[in-house]
Each structure stands twice: as C-alpha cells, then as structure tokens.
C-alpha positions as CSV (number, residue, x, y, z in Angstrom):
1,X,-149.1,-15.7,-106.7
2,X,-151.9,-14.0,-108.2
3,X,-153.4,-17.6,-108.8
4,X,-152.9,-18.2,-105.1
5,X,-154.5,-14.3,-103.7
6,X,-157.7,-15.3,-106.9
7,X,-157.9,-18.9,-105.5
8,X,-158.4,-18.4,-101.9
9,X,-160.1,-15.0,-102.2
10,X,-162.8,-17.6,-103.7
11,X,-161.9,-20.5,-101.0
12,X,-162.5,-17.5,-97.9
13,X,-166.2,-16.6,-98.7
14,X,-167.0,-21.0,-98.1
15,X,-165.3,-21.4,-94.9
16,X,-166.6,-18.5,-93.7
17,X,-170.0,-19.9,-94.5
18,X,-169.0,-23.3,-92.6
19,X,-168.1,-21.6,-89.7
20,X,-171.1,-19.9,-88.3
21,X,-172.8,-23.7,-88.7
22,X,-172.9,-26.1,-86.2
23,X,-173.7,-22.9,-83.3
24,X,-176.7,-24.1,-82.3
25,X,-176.6,-24.8,-79.1
26,X,-178.2,-22.4,-75.9
27,X,-174.7,-20.6,-75.0
28,X,-170.8,-20.8,-76.1
29,X,-169.1,-24.7,-76.1
30,X,-166.3,-22.7,-74.0
31,X,-169.0,-21.7,-70.6
32,X,-170.2,-25.7,-71.1
33,X,-167.7,-27.4,-68.0
34,X,-167.2,-24.0,-66.4
35,X,-170.6,-23.6,-66.2
36,X,-170.5,-27.4,-65.2
37,X,-168.2,-27.3,-63.0
38,X,-169.1,-24.5,-61.1
39,X,-172.7,-26.1,-60.1
40,X,-174.4,-25.2,-56.8
41,X,-176.2,-29.1,-56.9
42,X,-179.4,-28.3,-54.2
43,X,-181.4,-31.4,-52.6
44,X,-185.1,-31.4,-52.2
45,X,-186.9,-30.0,-49.2
46,X,-186.9,-32.0,-46.0
47,X,-187.0,-28.7,-43.8
48,X,-184.2,-26.8,-45.0
49,X,-183.4,-26.7,-48.8
50,X,-179.5,-27.5,-49.2
51,X,-177.1,-26.6,-50.9
52,X,-173.5,-27.8,-51.8
53,X,-171.1,-26.1,-53.4
54,X,-167.4,-25.0,-53.9
55,X,-166.5,-22.1,-52.0
56,X,-162.6,-21.8,-52.8
57,X,-164.3,-22.2,-56.7
58,X,-161.1,-24.4,-57.3
59,X,-163.6,-26.0,-59.8
60,X,-164.2,-23.4,-62.2
61,X,-160.7,-23.2,-62.1
62,X,-160.3,-26.0,-63.4
63,X,-162.8,-26.2,-65.8
64,X,-161.1,-22.7,-66.9
65,X,-158.0,-25.1,-67.3
66,X,-159.8,-28.3,-69.0
67,X,-161.0,-25.8,-71.9
68,X,-157.0,-24.1,-72.4
69,X,-156.0,-27.6,-72.4
70,X,-158.5,-28.5,-75.5
71,X,-158.0,-25.2,-76.8
72,X,-154.5,-25.4,-76.8
73,X,-154.8,-28.7,-78.1
74,X,-157.1,-27.7,-80.9
75,X,-156.3,-24.2,-82.2
76,X,-152.4,-25.6,-81.9
77,X,-152.8,-28.6,-83.5
78,X,-148.9,-29.5,-85.3
79,X,-149.9,-28.5,-89.5
80,X,-148.0,-30.4,-91.8
81,X,-144.6,-29.8,-93.5
82,X,-144.8,-26.3,-94.8
83,X,-142.5,-27.2,-97.7
84,X,-144.3,-28.8,-100.7
85,X,-143.4,-32.8,-101.6
86,X,-142.4,-31.6,-105.0
87,X,-138.5,-29.5,-104.6
88,X,-137.3,-27.7,-107.5
89,X,-134.2,-25.7,-108.5
90,X,-133.3,-24.0,-111.8
91,X,-130.4,-25.9,-114.0
92,X,-129.0,-23.1,-116.0
93,X,-127.9,-25.6,-118.5
94,X,-130.9,-26.9,-119.4
95,X,-132.6,-24.0,-118.8
96,X,-135.6,-25.8,-117.2
97,X,-136.4,-27.1,-113.4
98,X,-135.6,-30.8,-112.1
99,X,-136.1,-31.4,-109.4
100,X,-134.1,-30.9,-106.5
101,X,-134.5,-34.3,-103.9
102,X,-135.3,-37.6,-104.5
103,X,-138.4,-38.1,-101.9
104,X,-141.1,-35.7,-101.0
105,X,-139.9,-34.6,-97.4
106,X,-141.1,-35.2,-94.3
107,X,-144.5,-34.8,-92.8
108,X,-144.3,-33.6,-89.1
109,X,-140.6,-31.8,-89.1
110,X,-139.3,-29.3,-91.6
111,X,-136.7,-29.3,-94.3
112,X,-134.5,-27.2,-95.7
113,X,-134.6,-27.0,-98.8
114,X,-137.1,-24.6,-100.4
115,X,-139.8,-25.9,-103.2
116,X,-138.4,-23.3,-105.7
117,X,-139.1,-19.5,-107.3
118,X,-143.0,-19.5,-108.5
119,X,-144.0,-23.4,-108.0
120,X,-147.2,-23.9,-106.5
121,X,-148.5,-26.5,-103.9
122,X,-152.3,-26.7,-102.8
123,X,-153.4,-29.1,-100.5
124,X,-155.9,-30.3,-97.9
125,X,-155.2,-32.8,-95.2
126,X,-157.5,-34.0,-92.5
127,X,-156.9,-35.5,-89.2
128,X,-159.1,-35.8,-86.2
129,X,-159.2,-36.7,-82.4
130,X,-160.8,-38.4,-79.6
131,X,-159.4,-37.0,-76.4
132,X,-159.3,-39.2,-73.5
133,X,-156.9,-38.5,-70.9
134,X,-155.9,-34.7,-69.5
135,X,-152.6,-34.3,-67.4
136,X,-152.8,-38.0,-67.0
137,X,-156.6,-37.8,-66.0
138,X,-158.6,-40.3,-67.9
139,X,-161.4,-38.1,-69.0
140,X,-163.6,-41.6,-70.0
141,X,-163.8,-43.7,-66.7
142,X,-164.5,-40.2,-64.0
143,X,-161.0,-39.8,-62.7
144,X,-161.6,-36.5,-62.3
145,X,-163.1,-36.8,-58.5
146,X,-163.9,-33.7,-56.7
147,X,-166.0,-32.9,-53.3
148,X,-168.4,-31.0,-52.7
149,X,-169.6,-28.8,-49.2
150,X,-173.0,-27.8,-47.1
151,X,-173.7,-24.7,-47.7
152,X,-172.9,-22.5,-43.9
153,X,-176.1,-21.7,-43.6
154,X,-175.2,-19.7,-39.7
155,X,-172.3,-18.5,-41.6
156,X,-169.3,-19.5,-38.3
157,X,-166.9,-21.1,-40.8
158,X,-167.3,-24.2,-39.5
159,X,-169.3,-27.7,-40.8
160,X,-169.8,-29.2,-36.8
161,X,-171.3,-27.1,-35.1
162,X,-174.9,-27.1,-37.0
163,X,-174.1,-30.5,-37.4
164,X,-176.2,-31.6,-41.1
165,X,-173.4,-29.1,-42.9
166,X,-170.7,-32.0,-42.0
167,X,-172.7,-33.7,-44.9
168,X,-170.7,-33.9,-48.2
169,X,-171.1,-34.1,-52.1
170,X,-169.4,-36.4,-53.8
171,X,-169.3,-35.6,-57.4
172,X,-167.1,-37.3,-61.1
173,X,-167.1,-36.0,-64.4
174,X,-167.0,-38.1,-67.8
175,X,-166.5,-36.4,-70.7
176,X,-166.3,-37.1,-73.7
177,X,-164.3,-34.8,-76.3
178,X,-163.8,-35.0,-80.6
179,X,-162.5,-32.4,-82.9
180,X,-161.8,-33.5,-86.4
181,X,-159.4,-30.7,-88.1
182,X,-159.0,-29.8,-92.1
183,X,-156.6,-28.3,-93.1
184,X,-156.6,-26.6,-96.4
185,X,-153.0,-25.1,-97.4
186,X,-151.3,-23.2,-100.3
187,X,-147.3,-22.4,-100.8
188,X,-145.5,-20.3,-103.4
189,X,-142.2,-20.4,-103.9
190,X,-141.2,-16.4,-104.5
191,X,-137.5,-16.7,-105.1
192,X,-135.3,-20.1,-104.7
193,X,-134.6,-19.5,-101.3
194,X,-137.8,-18.1,-100.1
195,X,-141.3,-19.4,-99.3
196,X,-144.6,-18.4,-98.2
197,X,-147.7,-20.8,-97.2
198,X,-150.5,-20.1,-95.6
199,X,-153.3,-23.0,-93.6
200,X,-156.9,-22.5,-93.2
201,X,-158.3,-24.9,-91.1
202,X,-161.7,-25.6,-90.6
203,X,-162.1,-26.9,-87.3
204,X,-165.3,-29.4,-85.5
205,X,-165.6,-29.6,-82.4
206,X,-167.6,-32.0,-79.6
207,X,-167.8,-31.9,-76.4
208,X,-170.5,-33.8,-74.0
209,X,-169.8,-33.9,-70.7
210,X,-171.6,-35.3,-67.7
211,X,-171.5,-34.7,-63.4
212,X,-172.0,-37.1,-61.4
213,X,-173.3,-36.3,-58.1
214,X,-173.7,-38.5,-54.7
215,X,-174.5,-37.9,-51.3
216,X,-172.3,-38.5,-48.5
217,X,-174.8,-38.8,-45.3
218,X,-171.8,-39.6,-43.2
219,X,-173.7,-36.4,-40.5
220,X,-177.2,-37.2,-40.4
221,X,-176.9,-40.5,-41.0
222,X,-180.1,-42.1,-39.3
223,X,-181.5,-39.2,-38.3
224,X,-184.7,-38.5,-39.9
225,X,-187.2,-41.6,-42.8
226,X,-186.8,-39.9,-44.7
227,X,-183.0,-39.2,-44.8
228,X,-182.0,-34.9,-44.0
229,X,-179.9,-35.0,-47.3
230,X,-181.8,-36.2,-50.6
231,X,-181.8,-35.4,-54.0
232,X,-185.5,-34.8,-55.6
233,X,-185.2,-38.3,-57.7
234,X,-185.6,-39.8,-53.7
235,X,-182.0,-41.0,-54.3
236,X,-178.8,-40.0,-53.5
237,X,-177.9,-39.7,-57.0
238,X,-177.8,-37.6,-59.5
239,X,-176.3,-36.6,-62.9
240,X,-176.0,-33.1,-64.6
241,X,-175.4,-33.7,-68.5
242,X,-174.2,-31.1,-70.9
243,X,-173.6,-31.5,-74.3
244,X,-172.6,-29.1,-77.9
245,X,-170.9,-28.9,-80.8
246,X,-169.2,-26.0,-82.8
247,X,-167.5,-25.8,-86.4
248,X,-165.9,-23.2,-88.6
249,X,-162.4,-21.3,-89.6
250,X,-160.0,-21.6,-86.6
251,X,-156.5,-19.5,-86.0
252,X,-154.5,-19.2,-89.6
253,X,-151.1,-19.8,-90.1
254,X,-149.3,-17.9,-92.2
255,X,-146.0,-19.3,-92.9
256,X,-142.7,-18.0,-93.4
257,X,-138.7,-19.9,-94.8
258,X,-135.5,-18.9,-96.0
259,X,-132.8,-21.2,-96.5
260,X,-129.7,-19.3,-96.3
261,X,-127.3,-22.1,-96.3
262,X,-127.5,-24.9,-99.2
263,X,-123.9,-26.4,-99.4
264,X,-123.5,-30.7,-100.7
265,X,-122.9,-31.8,-96.3
266,X,-127.0,-30.0,-96.2
267,X,-129.1,-27.0,-96.1
268,X,-130.6,-24.6,-93.2
269,X,-133.5,-22.1,-93.2
270,X,-135.5,-20.3,-90.7
271,X,-139.4,-20.3,-90.5
272,X,-140.8,-18.2,-89.0
273,X,-144.7,-18.6,-88.3
274,X,-147.6,-16.2,-87.2
275,X,-150.7,-17.9,-86.1
276,X,-153.6,-15.1,-86.3
277,X,-156.9,-15.4,-83.4
278,X,-159.6,-16.3,-86.9
279,X,-161.3,-18.5,-84.8
280,X,-163.6,-18.4,-82.3
281,X,-162.2,-19.4,-78.9
282,X,-165.7,-18.8,-77.1
283,X,-166.3,-21.8,-79.3
284,X,-163.2,-23.1,-78.6
285,X,-162.8,-23.1,-82.2
286,X,-159.6,-20.7,-81.7
287,X,-157.0,-19.7,-78.8
288,X,-157.9,-15.9,-79.0
289,X,-154.3,-15.3,-79.0
290,X,-151.4,-14.6,-81.5
291,X,-148.8,-17.1,-81.8
292,X,-145.1,-17.0,-83.3
293,X,-142.8,-19.0,-83.8
294,X,-139.0,-18.6,-84.6
295,X,-137.8,-22.0,-86.0
296,X,-134.5,-23.4,-87.2
297,X,-133.8,-25.9,-89.9
298,X,-131.4,-28.4,-90.4
299,X,-131.3,-30.9,-92.9
300,X,-129.3,-33.5,-95.7
301,X,-128.5,-36.5,-97.5
302,X,-127.9,-40.0,-97.4
303,X,-128.5,-41.6,-100.9
304,X,-132.4,-41.4,-100.2
305,X,-132.6,-41.2,-97.1
306,X,-133.3,-37.6,-95.3
307,X,-132.7,-36.9,-91.5
308,X,-134.1,-33.3,-90.2
309,X,-133.6,-31.0,-87.3
310,X,-135.9,-28.5,-85.5
311,X,-135.2,-26.5,-83.2
312,X,-138.0,-23.4,-82.3
313,X,-139.5,-21.3,-79.3
314,X,-143.2,-20.4,-79.6
315,X,-144.4,-16.7,-77.7
316,X,-147.7,-16.1,-77.3
317,X,-149.8,-12.6,-76.9
318,X,-153.4,-12.1,-75.5
319,X,-156.2,-14.5,-74.9
320,X,-159.8,-14.2,-73.3
321,X,-161.3,-14.6,-70.3
322,X,-163.1,-18.2,-70.9
323,X,-159.4,-20.0,-72.2
324,X,-156.6,-18.4,-70.5
325,X,-153.9,-17.6,-71.7
326,X,-151.5,-20.0,-73.8
327,X,-147.4,-20.6,-72.6
328,X,-144.8,-19.5,-74.3
329,X,-143.7,-23.5,-75.5
330,X,-140.1,-24.3,-76.3
331,X,-140.0,-26.9,-80.1
332,X,-138.5,-30.2,-80.7
333,X,-138.5,-32.4,-83.6
334,X,-136.5,-34.7,-85.3
335,X,-137.4,-36.8,-88.4
336,X,-136.5,-38.7,-91.9
337,X,-138.0,-39.2,-94.7
338,X,-136.4,-42.3,-97.0
339,X,-137.5,-43.1,-100.5
340,X,-138.5,-45.8,-101.0
341,X,-138.9,-46.0,-104.4
342,X,-139.1,-42.7,-107.0
343,X,-143.3,-42.6,-106.1
344,X,-143.1,-43.4,-102.5
345,X,-141.4,-41.8,-99.2
346,X,-141.4,-43.7,-95.9
347,X,-141.1,-40.8,-93.7
348,X,-141.6,-40.4,-89.8
349,X,-140.9,-37.7,-86.8
350,X,-140.6,-37.5,-83.1
351,X,-141.9,-34.2,-82.3
352,X,-141.5,-32.9,-79.1
353,X,-143.7,-29.4,-77.1
354,X,-142.7,-28.0,-74.1
355,X,-145.3,-25.6,-72.7
356,X,-143.4,-23.3,-69.7
357,X,-145.2,-23.0,-66.7
358,X,-148.3,-24.1,-67.9
359,X,-151.7,-24.8,-65.9
360,X,-152.0,-27.8,-65.0
361,X,-155.2,-30.1,-63.2
362,X,-154.6,-31.7,-59.9
363,X,-156.5,-33.7,-57.4
364,X,-155.4,-33.9,-53.5
365,X,-157.1,-36.3,-50.1
366,X,-158.1,-32.8,-48.4
367,X,-159.4,-33.1,-44.4
368,X,-163.0,-32.4,-43.6
369,X,-164.1,-32.2,-40.2
370,X,-168.2,-33.5,-38.8
371,X,-170.1,-34.9,-36.1
372,X,-172.5,-36.8,-36.0
373,X,-175.9,-36.0,-34.8
374,X,-176.5,-37.8,-32.0
375,X,-172.7,-37.3,-31.1
376,X,-170.3,-34.6,-29.9
377,X,-166.5,-36.6,-30.9
378,X,-165.6,-34.1,-34.2
379,X,-164.5,-36.4,-37.3
380,X,-162.0,-36.2,-40.3
381,X,-162.6,-37.5,-43.3
382,X,-160.4,-37.1,-46.3
383,X,-161.9,-36.9,-49.4
384,X,-159.8,-35.6,-52.7
385,X,-160.4,-31.6,-54.8
386,X,-159.4,-30.4,-57.8
387,X,-156.9,-27.4,-57.9
388,X,-154.9,-25.9,-60.4
389,X,-151.1,-26.0,-60.1
390,X,-148.5,-24.4,-62.6
391,X,-145.5,-26.3,-64.2
392,X,-144.4,-27.5,-67.6
393,X,-145.5,-30.2,-69.6
394,X,-144.3,-31.7,-72.1
395,X,-146.2,-32.9,-75.7
396,X,-144.8,-35.2,-77.1
397,X,-146.0,-37.4,-80.3
398,X,-145.2,-40.2,-82.1
399,X,-145.2,-39.8,-86.2
400,X,-144.8,-42.5,-89.0
401,X,-146.7,-42.3,-92.5
402,X,-146.2,-41.6,-96.1
403,X,-145.8,-40.3,-99.5
404,X,-147.5,-41.6,-103.0
405,X,-146.5,-40.2,-105.7
406,X,-150.6,-41.2,-108.2
407,X,-150.5,-39.5,-110.8
408,X,-148.3,-36.4,-112.5
409,X,-147.5,-34.0,-109.0
410,X,-150.4,-35.3,-107.3
411,X,-149.2,-37.1,-103.5
412,X,-151.1,-38.7,-101.0
413,X,-150.0,-39.0,-97.8
414,X,-151.4,-41.2,-94.8
415,X,-150.0,-40.6,-91.2
416,X,-150.1,-42.1,-87.9
417,X,-149.3,-39.9,-85.5
418,X,-150.0,-41.6,-81.4
419,X,-148.7,-39.6,-77.9
420,X,-145.9,-41.0,-76.2
421,X,-146.9,-38.4,-72.9
422,X,-149.8,-38.2,-70.6
423,X,-150.0,-34.6,-70.1
424,X,-152.3,-32.0,-71.4
425,X,-154.9,-33.4,-73.5
426,X,-154.7,-36.1,-75.6
427,X,-156.1,-39.1,-77.5
428,X,-154.3,-41.8,-76.4
429,X,-155.1,-44.2,-79.7
430,X,-153.6,-43.7,-83.0
431,X,-154.3,-40.8,-84.4
432,X,-154.9,-41.4,-88.7
433,X,-154.0,-38.2,-90.8
434,X,-154.5,-38.6,-94.8
435,X,-153.9,-36.1,-97.5
436,X,-153.6,-34.4,-100.2
437,X,-151.3,-32.5,-102.5
438,X,-150.1,-30.7,-106.4
439,X,-147.1,-28.8,-107.1
440,X,-146.5,-27.1,-110.4
C-alpha cells in the first residue's frame, strides 16, 4: 500500500501542473455556450437601432443544459474495471499465489473476483470522443434552430402595434466538441476479498460553437431601400463564433470492492464508487458534484467463458450554476470475458445508464404574430424555439475489445465503444480505447 501512496505522491504534482495548461482563453469554457445563446443581436442603424432578443430566456436555459450534458458525459464517463486483469488466490498447499481465473476480465463491467491480498495493479487507458448528437439533435448540421424576436420598443406586449417589431431573426447553432480522457489507475488487494482502487483522469476538452442568424423580413419587406432591418455587413445573414479549450485533472474516482460470496457456482461482490469534485467545473473538466455509486456484482464461470451482471444506483450532491445539478442514475451492465488463448481475452459489455428526471433540450413550434407595413391584417406564422423539459434519459453503449498478455504480467487492451441511443450527448461513431496495465 505504501508503494501506491508514494507513486501517487510523485504523480499528482505533475498532474496538477497539467491542469493549469490550456486555460488561456478569455473567460471560463463553461460560459462559452450560454453567452453565445444569450446573445442580443444588434442590427445596423437604419433610422432606429434594432435589437433582437430571446425574451423568454429559454435559450439561456438550453445553453446551461448543453453544458450539463457535456459535463455529465465528460465528468462521469465509464472507467474500466477496478479489478486487475490478473487475479490471484493463495494456495496453502503450494504456499504461493496462483491464477484464480483463466481470462483477464472485463473492460467496463465488473466481475466479483478480487485481485488477491497484497497484489498491486497500475495502468492507464486513453479514449477520445467526437460528440455529434445531443438529445437527438445533430450538433454539426445545425439542427438546433430557434427564433429571436424584436425588442418591444413601445412596451405594449405585442409585435403588431409597431409594425417593424413583427420581423424575426432565425438562428441555428453548430458545434464541434471533442474530448480526450487519459485515466491513470491503481488497485491494491487489501485482503483476499477486498480491493481498493484510485483513478485519476486527465481530461482535454475542445469546443467550437457557431451561431448562424438570418433576418426574416416578414413585416417590413418592401418598406424601404435599403431594408428596414439589415446586418452591419449589409446582408441578411451574419454568423457569430466562439471557441475555447481546457485541459487538466478531472473528477477523481475512489473505489472499494468487497467479495462477500465465493462459491463454485459463482461469486458476488459489492462495490462503492466515490467521485470527488476535483475537476474545474467552470472549464467543463468536472461536475462540481460529489457522486456515490453502489454496485451489486454477480459473476460465474463456464470453463473459459465468464459472464457478469452489474446493478447499481448513483446519487449526487452539489453542482454549480454554470453546469447545473446532476441527476441520480440507475446503472446496469451485462457482459462477458472469454479466454480465447492463454494470452488473449475477448470482452464484451452492454452498458445502460438511466438518468432520472434529467433535463433534455426540446424544440417546439410556436405562433408569432405580425402585420405588414402596408396592411392592417394580423398574420400568424410558426417558428421554432428551444426549451428544456424533464424526463428520464437512457444512455446505452455497446463495448467490444481484447486484452492481450504481451509480456509477463503486462496487458495491452484495445476496445471499441458504440452508442445505441440518442439521449443526452453522444458520439455516434465508434469510440476507441487503448490501455495498459501491469500487476505484481
């Protein structure tokens, strides 16, 4: 145990130096999307100074929800199995430790086996995400569409008395969001049935957002030349962009797994995960919340084939204004690992997270009233707005990969993760993971 503490004592200062890198952009990264969405669009002066706003403040809520989706994915990403690839048990007849399983274990789901008293595992894994969907909306194609209304200049609560207030600004938002998580982990067998683990993630986030706007000149068309409403660039269209990046230590994960049943037909264990709010939430590196997950683990063996079932519940306390509160979760996983060869294990997992009463971005068509400058007739048109709603969200992933024993007790892991749902913030591509772990 002392070796683990000494190693972490040496590593953590280097990790904290990394945490300060990449924070040179102006303003926290968590403010980038809300500031872009909460924008007042000011047009060129053509006799009056036109301001177009989101009077309902639904856009600001949608921006905060986007932040919450980003952080709930980046800050609570699945961490690979707490138990080492090599598990041992003490043989009193031989007076030495022997391998307790033929396979090297799962990648994301958990098995009940522990790694053995006094055994240590160190490792690192790297995964990279390129997010392209949030709550079913394509982030790269501008599916997030909304409408800005003219400032109520005469404060009568309508857009028809003063005819030029009937014009609208249509907008859509496009995002490029990528993240990389490099997770260093260590696990120690306190007893034959009790493992303690620590995972330290280094997170890098790159975000670029663009707001494309165009004037819907439905009330003032033909009123004058030049038009009544026009952007400062002399056209009907304008774009606003913002970009930033951050990198540093994310939320630390402490794990404790205790095997309370070990029989010939199978084993059961209880695992407790504690995520600490060590990541800077203003830079989208952490959640700002403390999370506790209780996980019940069951596993068995059929020759070289080992299935596992996990069922758990996660609760959160704390949060931040820019990110919002995290939802409680129901966690479920079913997986297997199979020893294809003494040095090769195939592992597959189905991972299911249900976020309870989570906020989700929604788009709704609403009526807007206007009248043309040359007619008293009041006309109704429908345009989209963004809003948030509360419901349970299901995040489902499929994982398949290999663990290869390349030398002594050194394992190389490769894995592909694929999303099966559009809820929340998702990468619809295949997400690769590469890792190393060494046991002694």
